[in-house]
C-alpha positions as semicolon CSV with decimal commas, in nm:
position;residue;x (nm);y (nm);z (nm)
1;M;21,789;-6,638;3,243
2;H;21,432;-6,834;3,253
3;I;21,361;-6,631;2,921
4;K;21,652;-6,782;2,792
5;K;21,638;-7,121;2,900
6;F;21,282;-7,127;2,756
7;W;21,379;-7,001;2,451
8;N;21,662;-7,246;2,379
9;K;21,412;-7,525;2,453
10;I;21,194;-7,399;2,190
11;K;21,283;-7,588;1,837
12;L;21,416;-7,372;1,549
13;K;21,107;-7,438;1,335
14;N;20,888;-7,316;1,611
15;R;21,128;-6,977;1,682
16;I;21,095;-6,893;1,337
17;I;20,695;-6,911;1,361
18;I;20,722;-6,701;1,684
19;I;20,948;-6,449;1,530
20;T;20,739;-6,410;1,197
21;I;20,440;-6,337;1,389
22;L;20,626;-6,091;1,628
23;I;20,742;-5,889;1,307
24;A;20,444;-5,936;1,135
25;F;20,245;-5,771;1,424
26;I;20,489;-5,507;1,458
27;I;20,457;-5,431;1,090
28;T;20,085;-5,456;1,121
29;N;20,057;-5,157;1,399
30;I;20,284;-4,950;1,242
31;V;20,128;-4,949;0,913
32;G;19,803;-4,936;1,105
33;L;19,884;-4,636;1,305
34;Y;20,048;-4,447;0,978
35;L;19,701;-4,469;0,788
36;G;19,520;-4,411;1,104
37;N;19,690;-4,100;1,120
38;L;19,673;-4,010;0,798
39;Y;19,303;-4,044;0,836
40;Y;19,281;-3,868;1,146
41;Q;19,404;-3,558;1,000
42;K;19,221;-3,532;0,710
43;V;18,874;-3,556;0,934
44;C;19,009;-3,420;1,266
45;K;19,267;-3,179;1,174
46;I;19,159;-3,053;0,802
47;Y;19,259;-2,719;0,678
48;I;19,023;-2,477;0,706
49;D;19,070;-2,164;0,455
50;R;18,985;-1,879;0,734
51;A;18,997;-1,614;0,471
52;N;18,712;-1,740;0,279
53;T;18,482;-1,794;0,589
54;G;18,395;-1,454;0,665
55;I;18,107;-1,242;0,621
56;N;18,227;-1,107;0,287
57;Y;18,268;-1,459;0,118
58;Y;17,854;-1,569;0,237
59;K;17,701;-1,249;0,207
60;Q;17,544;-1,319;-0,150
61;S;17,375;-1,649;-0,011
62;F;17,144;-1,415;0,249
63;D;16,947;-1,089;0,240
64;Y;17,277;-0,909;0,386
65;K;17,067;-0,570;0,333
66;R;16,836;-0,689;0,571
67;Y;17,092;-0,827;0,808
68;A;17,309;-0,470;0,808
69;S;16,975;-0,290;0,890
70;L;16,904;-0,525;1,192
71;E;16,999;-0,467;1,546
72;S;17,275;-0,698;1,636
73;Y;17,598;-0,768;1,883
74;N;17,888;-1,015;1,903
75;I;17,905;-1,257;2,145
76;S;18,160;-1,451;2,308
77;I;18,103;-1,755;2,526
78;Q;18,323;-1,958;2,733
79;S;18,308;-2,314;2,663
80;S;18,370;-2,614;2,883
81;F;18,724;-2,697;2,717
82;N;18,917;-2,344;2,804
83;Y;18,857;-2,182;2,446
84;K;18,599;-1,901;2,338
85;L;18,294;-1,962;2,123
86;S;18,257;-1,654;1,900
87;G;17,904;-1,569;1,741
88;T;17,697;-1,320;1,668
89;Y;17,323;-1,230;1,777
90;I;17,049;-1,089;1,582
91;F;16,757;-0,936;1,694
92;N;16,407;-0,977;1,472
93;P;16,260;-0,662;1,400
94;K;15,962;-0,749;1,559
95;P;16,063;-0,768;1,940
96;T;16,054;-1,148;2,036
97;N;16,260;-1,360;2,303
98;N;16,215;-1,660;2,051
99;T;16,509;-1,763;1,941
100;V;16,678;-1,998;1,695
101;I;17,063;-2,124;1,708
102;I;17,198;-2,220;1,350
103;V;17,468;-2,468;1,349
104;H;17,712;-2,458;1,051
105;G;17,862;-2,803;0,892
106;I;18,226;-2,891;0,856
107;T;18,503;-2,621;0,727
108;A;18,219;-2,371;0,708
109;S;18,152;-2,073;0,979
110;R;17,861;-1,852;1,109
111;W;17,812;-1,643;0,843
112;E;17,781;-1,996;0,594
113;A;17,488;-2,059;0,849
114;M;17,295;-1,756;0,794
115;K;17,157;-1,871;0,473
116;Y;16,864;-2,025;0,703
117;A;16,855;-1,697;0,906
118;D;16,606;-1,505;0,642
119;M;16,356;-1,804;0,696
120;Y;16,357;-1,766;1,061
121;L;16,381;-1,397;1,056
122;D;16,026;-1,428;0,885
123;M;15,900;-1,664;1,133
124;G;15,935;-1,420;1,376
125;F;16,284;-1,556;1,573
126;N;16,562;-1,372;1,689
127;I;16,897;-1,548;1,539
128;V;17,224;-1,691;1,718
129;V;17,503;-1,820;1,494
130;Y;17,821;-1,894;1,606
131;D;18,169;-2,044;1,489
132;S;18,216;-2,379;1,611
133;R;18,494;-2,517;1,770
134;Y;18,805;-2,509;1,556
135;H;18,629;-2,279;1,287
136;G;18,609;-1,929;1,220
137;N;18,716;-1,703;1,540
138;S;18,643;-1,981;1,806
139;G;18,893;-2,181;2,000
140;G;18,992;-2,531;1,964
141;K;19,235;-2,731;1,849
142;D;19,046;-3,001;1,622
143;I;18,694;-3,120;1,530
144;S;18,565;-3,390;1,710
145;L;18,300;-3,451;1,454
146;G;18,039;-3,392;1,714
147;F;18,160;-3,526;2,026
148;F;18,289;-3,194;2,187
149;E;18,099;-2,961;1,984
150;K;17,743;-3,106;2,167
151;T;17,865;-2,957;2,462
152;D;17,940;-2,637;2,327
153;L;17,628;-2,629;2,170
154;D;17,471;-2,666;2,535
155;N;17,657;-2,387;2,661
156;I;17,530;-2,189;2,372
157;V;17,162;-2,314;2,463
158;K;17,224;-2,240;2,852
159;W;17,353;-1,882;2,716
160;V;17,027;-1,811;2,528
161;K;16,824;-1,922;2,818
162;W;16,990;-1,697;3,058
163;V;16,942;-1,411;2,831
164;N;16,570;-1,493;2,725
165;P;16,444;-1,743;3,022
166;D;16,075;-1,733;2,899
167;A;16,166;-1,792;2,505
168;K;16,115;-2,039;2,287
169;I;16,411;-2,162;2,180
170;G;16,495;-2,381;1,864
171;V;16,814;-2,538;1,707
172;H;16,880;-2,582;1,348
173;G;17,193;-2,786;1,244
174;E;17,348;-2,852;0,896
175;S;17,574;-3,188;0,833
176;L;17,828;-3,187;1,086
177;G;17,585;-2,932;1,261
178;A;17,279;-3,176;1,245
179;V;17,483;-3,417;1,433
180;T;17,616;-3,190;1,702
181;A;17,230;-3,067;1,749
182;L;17,105;-3,458;1,782
183;L;17,407;-3,532;2,025
184;Q;17,322;-3,202;2,224
185;A;16,943;-3,305;2,230
186;N;16,973;-3,627;2,402
187;L;17,195;-3,401;2,704
188;D;16,916;-3,153;2,699
189;Q;16,613;-3,420;2,793
190;V;16,660;-3,309;3,157
191;K;16,634;-2,983;3,113
192;R;16,438;-2,936;2,791
193;D;16,558;-2,595;2,750
194;V;16,536;-2,630;2,350
195;D;16,183;-2,643;2,246
196;F;16,257;-2,771;1,828
197;Y;16,520;-2,899;1,625
198;V;16,579;-2,902;1,251
199;V;16,853;-3,140;1,129
200;D;16,949;-3,085;0,777
201;C;17,147;-3,373;0,626
202;P;17,284;-3,574;0,963
203;Y;17,490;-3,920;0,962
204;S;17,334;-4,130;1,195
205;D;17,663;-4,308;1,319
206;L;18,013;-4,186;1,253
207;S;18,195;-4,494;1,219
208;E;17,945;-4,651;0,973
209;L;17,964;-4,316;0,777
210;M;18,354;-4,378;0,782
211;N;18,348;-4,750;0,663
212;I;18,108;-4,632;0,351
213;K;18,334;-4,355;0,264
214;L;18,678;-4,558;0,338
215;S;18,536;-4,846;0,159
216;G;18,441;-4,578;-0,141
217;D;18,796;-4,458;-0,154
218;I;19,011;-4,727;-0,139
219;R;19,136;-4,862;-0,484
220;P;19,051;-5,138;-0,545
221;H;18,745;-5,164;-0,320
222;F;18,844;-5,392;-0,032
223;G;18,584;-5,360;0,251
224;P;18,820;-5,512;0,519
225;A;19,092;-5,234;0,525
226;A;18,807;-4,957;0,595
227;G;18,768;-5,112;0,911
228;F;19,130;-5,199;0,985
229;I;19,214;-4,764;0,889
230;L;18,874;-4,692;1,125
231;F;19,019;-4,879;1,391
232;Y;19,359;-4,748;1,426
233;G;19,219;-4,400;1,312
234;N;19,012;-4,439;1,685
235;I;19,329;-4,511;1,849
236;I;19,492;-4,208;1,738
237;A;19,146;-4,025;1,785
238;L;19,151;-4,138;2,188
239;T;19,518;-4,043;2,190
240;K;19,519;-3,697;2,029
241;S;19,208;-3,574;2,039
242;G;19,039;-3,759;2,365
243;F;18,748;-3,909;2,195
244;S;18,607;-4,202;2,043
245;L;18,522;-4,217;1,656
246;Y;18,297;-4,500;1,778
247;A;18,115;-4,280;2,024
248;V;17,979;-4,063;1,802
249;S;17,632;-4,214;1,712
250;P;17,323;-4,024;1,722
251;I;17,113;-4,325;1,611
252;K;17,208;-4,490;1,962
253;A;17,043;-4,174;2,126
254;I;16,768;-4,055;1,933
255;S;16,515;-4,329;2,107
256;N;16,589;-4,127;2,431
257;I;16,493;-3,795;2,276
258;K;16,117;-3,648;2,298
259;T;16,156;-3,287;2,145
260;P;16,000;-3,241;1,816
261;I;16,237;-3,324;1,566
262;M;16,253;-3,221;1,163
263;F;16,471;-3,431;0,945
264;I;16,564;-3,304;0,614
265;H;16,820;-3,453;0,366
266;G;16,841;-3,415;-0,033
267;S;16,775;-3,709;-0,207
268;N;17,070;-3,692;-0,444
269;D;17,327;-3,658;-0,146
270;T;17,627;-3,854;-0,203
271;F;17,840;-3,747;0,096
272;I;17,603;-3,870;0,353
273;P;17,329;-4,097;0,240
274;A;16,964;-3,998;0,273
275;S;16,887;-4,319;0,430
276;M;17,073;-4,232;0,735
277;S;16,798;-3,931;0,809
278;L;16,532;-4,217;0,724
279;D;16,663;-4,435;1,007
280;L;16,723;-4,171;1,253
281;Y;16,333;-4,059;1,167
282;L;16,205;-4,403;1,210
283;E;16,394;-4,445;1,550
284;K;16,289;-4,125;1,685
285;R;15,982;-4,164;1,934
286;G;15,726;-3,872;1,956
287;P;15,696;-3,539;1,770
288;K;15,901;-3,558;1,442
289;S;15,857;-3,472;1,045
290;I;16,086;-3,541;0,730
291;Y;16,145;-3,399;0,412
292;I;16,326;-3,578;0,153
293;A;16,415;-3,304;-0,110
294;P;16,379;-3,381;-0,475
295;G;16,700;-3,353;-0,660
296;A;16,917;-3,167;-0,376
297;E;17,296;-3,244;-0,313
298;H;17,464;-3,247;0,039
299;A;17,365;-2,960;0,235
300;M;17,162;-2,781;-0,069
301;S;16,817;-2,857;0,032
302;Y;16,732;-2,483;0,116
303;I;16,913;-2,357;-0,198
304;T;16,760;-2,600;-0,474
305;D;16,394;-2,510;-0,329
306;K;16,372;-2,232;-0,075
307;V;16,025;-2,224;-0,125
308;E;15,923;-2,581;-0,026
309;Y;16,193;-2,595;0,206
310;T;16,030;-2,306;0,407
311;Q;15,686;-2,428;0,384
312;K;15,764;-2,764;0,512
313;V;15,944;-2,589;0,833
314;N;15,689;-2,390;0,886
315;Q;15,460;-2,639;0,821
316;F;15,668;-2,829;1,117
317;L;15,644;-2,561;1,378
318;V;15,283;-2,496;1,301
319;Q;15,212;-2,843;1,380
320;N;15,393;-2,858;1,711
321;K;15,222;-2,554;1,821
322;L;15,578;-2,354;1,814
323;I;15,466;-2,064;1,572
324;P;15,108;-1,904;1,554
C-alpha cells in the first residue's frame, strides 16, 4: 500500500522517466548476458576436435622414431577438482632424475607439446607431457584460461617431485600453457620445487588481451563495447565456472617469482602481442632472459628456427647452472 501511495504521488512525467530507465536497465542486462554468454562459450567451452589431437596427428612435429624407442609409460594424476589428468612420462636414454614438464596450448594435447621434447631430451632431461583440463583424455568441464590449470600443473609438479625428490624440475609452457606455468610459479615460491620456467608467447593479463581481441573483432570498431561484453562475460564465467576473468593476470604475480624464467615470443605474433612478454620480462625480478624470435607467428618460434631457439634455451639453462 505504501508503494502504491508513493507511486500515485509521482507526476506522470517522472513515472515515464522511471519506467523508461527500468526498461533500459532490463534490456541492457538481457543483451549483456546474452553477448557475455556467447563470449564465454567461445573461450571457455570451445569445441576441441579430439580426433585430431592424438599422437598420430602430431607425430610429424617431433622425432617419433626416437620417442617409440624410449621407455615411457602413461600416468594418471588426480586433480584437486575431481577429475583425472592424463599424461605420459618419457625416460631419457641416459639415466637421470632431472625432468621437464611441457604444457601445451589451447585446443591442443600432450602430443602437440612433444615438439619441444627433442630439445630437452638432447639436454639430458626426462619429459612429462600431459593433457590439460578439458583437453585430450583429461577431465574437466571447461577451460579456465589458467585459473584452475595452475593448480593442475602444481599437482603434476608435486608428482614429479615425489617420483624424483632430488631432481631438477623445469616447466616449459606454450600460450595458455605459458600462462599456466607463470601462475603456478607464483604458487611454487614457498616450496620452490621448480628450478626454471620457459614460457613461450604468454599473455600478461587476460582482461587486457580480451579487450584487445574484442575491440578488433567488433565491427565497426567501438572500444567501449569490448568492456561491456567482458563485464558480462565475467559474470557468466563466475556463475558457470567459478572463476573471474579478471583474476587471470600473470603481470600481477610476476614480481613475486624468484625462480629463473625465460620469456620467448614471436615478433609477428598477431594473436598475443609480443609486447606482453616484454612487459612480463621487465616486471620480473631476479634471474631472467628474453628471446623475441624474428618473423615468428604465434606459438611458431621453435618451428621457425629450431637451431636458434634451442641455442637460446641452452644458454639460459647454462647461465643459471641448471645444466653443465
